[in-house]
Wavefront OBJ file of the C-alpha trace (Angstrom):
o trace
v 98.320 81.095 109.296
v 95.867 78.885 107.404
v 93.459 76.263 108.734
v 92.800 72.657 107.726
v 90.393 70.806 110.083
v 92.624 70.010 113.116
v 95.749 71.741 111.799
v 97.056 75.251 111.408
v 99.612 76.175 108.763
v 102.131 78.465 110.433
v 104.600 80.465 108.328
v 107.476 82.452 109.761
v 109.350 85.507 108.644
v 107.085 86.677 105.840
v 106.464 90.331 105.146
v 102.714 90.894 104.929
v 103.359 92.991 101.819
v 104.746 89.919 99.999
v 101.370 88.220 99.706
v 97.638 88.582 100.262
v 96.586 85.760 102.562
v 92.990 86.003 101.344
v 93.834 85.886 97.629
v 96.523 83.201 97.444
v 96.212 79.446 97.759
v 98.017 77.398 100.385
v 100.347 76.149 97.637
v 101.260 79.718 96.622
v 101.893 80.716 100.233
v 104.075 77.629 100.747
v 106.138 78.549 97.692
v 106.772 82.014 99.154
v 107.366 80.656 102.680
v 109.781 77.869 101.693
v 111.316 76.585 103.998
v 109.648 78.451 106.896
v 106.295 76.665 107.176
v 104.876 74.043 109.517
v 101.532 72.288 109.910
v 100.663 72.298 113.619
v 98.077 69.805 114.877
v 95.919 71.166 117.689
v 92.941 69.934 119.696
v 89.825 69.827 117.527
v 87.926 72.094 119.911
v 90.596 74.834 119.654
v 90.966 75.103 115.869
v 88.201 77.702 115.656
v 89.927 79.872 118.288
v 92.279 81.108 115.561
v 91.700 82.961 112.293
v 93.685 83.082 109.076
v 96.287 85.840 109.198
v 96.628 85.982 112.983
v 100.040 85.806 114.617
v 100.565 82.940 117.044
v 103.279 81.543 119.289
v 103.589 77.734 119.376
v 105.366 75.368 121.747
v 105.788 71.996 120.035
v 104.928 68.753 121.829
v 107.620 66.200 120.986
v 109.507 66.099 117.713
v 109.058 67.757 114.345
v 108.631 65.848 111.086
v 111.040 67.668 108.765
v 109.019 67.252 105.575
v 107.966 70.416 103.744
v 105.991 71.827 105.214
v 107.192 70.433 108.525
v 104.612 68.813 110.801
v 104.254 68.765 114.598
v 101.736 68.723 117.413
v 101.182 71.775 119.585
v 101.767 71.534 123.309
v 100.712 75.161 123.677
v 99.496 77.788 121.223
v 98.553 81.391 121.913
v 97.745 84.556 120.008
v 100.445 87.213 119.771
v 99.283 90.828 119.794
l 1 2 3 4 5 6 7 8 9 10 11 12 13 14 15 16 17 18 19 20 21 22 23 24 25 26 27 28 29 30 31 32 33 34 35 36 37 38 39 40 41 42 43 44 45 46 47 48 49 50 51 52 53 54 55 56 57 58 59 60 61 62 63 64 65 66 67 68 69 70 71 72 73 74 75 76 77 78 79 80 81
């Protein structure tokens, strides 16, 4: 997961040994994650509730823009232990 103001970049199915989230740019992570990445828009007051590298579960509100990375709004987002 990476942060960008009101959005979180969520990637799925990556082995943590494949990359170092703190050493690689968003562009490098997207190249590794292709096509399993999505920018999730969340409420501005919640963006700081999450940190880079944490695992989250997201329920999408409405549709998903299928660009790469995909884009959607979060209806619900929670940390996964």
